[in-house]
C-alpha positions as CSV (number, residue, x, y, z in Angstrom):
1,M,0.1,0.2,-0.4
2,G,1.5,3.5,-0.9
3,A,0.0,7.0,0.2
4,N,0.6,10.3,-1.9
5,V,2.6,12.5,1.3
6,T,2.8,15.9,-1.0
7,N,0.4,18.3,-1.3
8,Q,0.2,17.7,-5.2
9,I,-1.8,15.5,-7.1
10,Q,0.3,12.3,-8.3
11,V,0.3,9.6,-11.8
12,V,1.7,6.6,-10.4
13,R,1.6,3.6,-13.2
14,I,3.7,-0.3,-13.6
15,E,5.1,0.0,-17.4
16,N,7.7,-2.9,-17.2
17,I,5.1,-6.1,-17.4
18,A,5.1,-7.4,-20.2
19,N,0.9,-7.8,-22.1
20,W,0.0,-5.1,-18.6
21,Y,-0.5,-1.9,-17.9
22,F,-1.5,0.0,-14.5
23,E,-2.1,3.6,-14.1
24,R,-3.7,5.6,-11.0
25,V,-4.5,9.3,-10.4
26,V,-3.2,10.0,-6.1
27,F,-4.7,12.4,-5.0
28,P,-3.0,14.4,-2.0
29,E,-3.0,12.2,1.5
30,Q,-5.0,9.3,-0.6
31,R,-4.0,6.5,0.4
32,L,-3.2,3.5,-3.1
33,M,-4.0,-0.1,-2.8
34,F,-2.8,-1.9,-5.8
35,E,-1.7,-6.4,-6.6
36,A,1.2,-6.4,-9.0
37,A,3.9,-9.1,-9.7
38,T,6.7,-8.9,-8.1
39,E,9.1,-8.1,-10.6
40,A,7.0,-4.5,-11.0
41,V,8.4,-1.4,-10.6
42,L,5.8,2.0,-9.8
43,E,6.3,4.3,-11.5
44,I,4.8,7.5,-9.7
45,H,4.6,10.8,-11.9
46,T,5.0,14.2,-9.4
47,G,3.2,17.5,-10.8
48,T,0.8,18.5,-13.1
49,V,-0.5,16.4,-16.3
50,A,1.4,19.1,-18.8
51,S,4.0,19.0,-16.9
52,A,5.1,16.3,-14.7
53,I,8.5,14.8,-12.8
54,L,9.1,11.1,-12.5
55,S,9.8,11.6,-9.0
56,D,10.9,7.5,-8.6
57,K,11.1,4.2,-9.5
58,I,9.9,1.3,-6.8
59,P,10.1,-2.2,-6.6
60,C,6.9,-3.3,-5.8
61,Y,8.3,-6.3,-3.9
62,V,9.1,-3.5,-1.5
63,L,5.5,-2.5,-1.3
64,R,3.8,-5.9,-0.3
65,V,1.3,-6.2,2.5
66,I,1.6,-8.9,4.7
67,E,-1.3,-10.3,5.4
68,E,-1.4,-11.5,9.6
69,V,-3.1,-14.4,10.2
70,S,-5.3,-13.9,13.3
71,C,-5.1,-16.8,17.0
72,E,-8.0,-15.8,18.2
73,F,-9.9,-18.4,19.4
74,D,-12.5,-19.5,22.4
75,L,-11.7,-20.1,26.3
76,V,-15.7,-21.5,26.4
77,P,-15.5,-25.4,24.6
78,Q,-17.9,-25.7,22.2
79,K,-20.6,-28.1,21.9
80,K,-19.7,-30.5,18.6
81,V,-21.8,-30.7,16.1
82,R,-22.1,-34.0,13.5
83,Y,-24.3,-34.3,10.4
């Protein structure tokens, strides 16, 4: 997940994966979550549409979100039901 922490509109895109293209506009303080191949590289373009500048390139494996598995359980025994 990424966030636009600037006060400018950003355009993020992935172009380095064959037969696949991703591009989104991200407004200031907006967050973005997306799925991409591990070898994908996210380009961040900052500024106006007419004069956007490539600000950064980030390998997508660095941005990955790891889902935590909950270990919650009931302390009260449950009745077993047979079908």
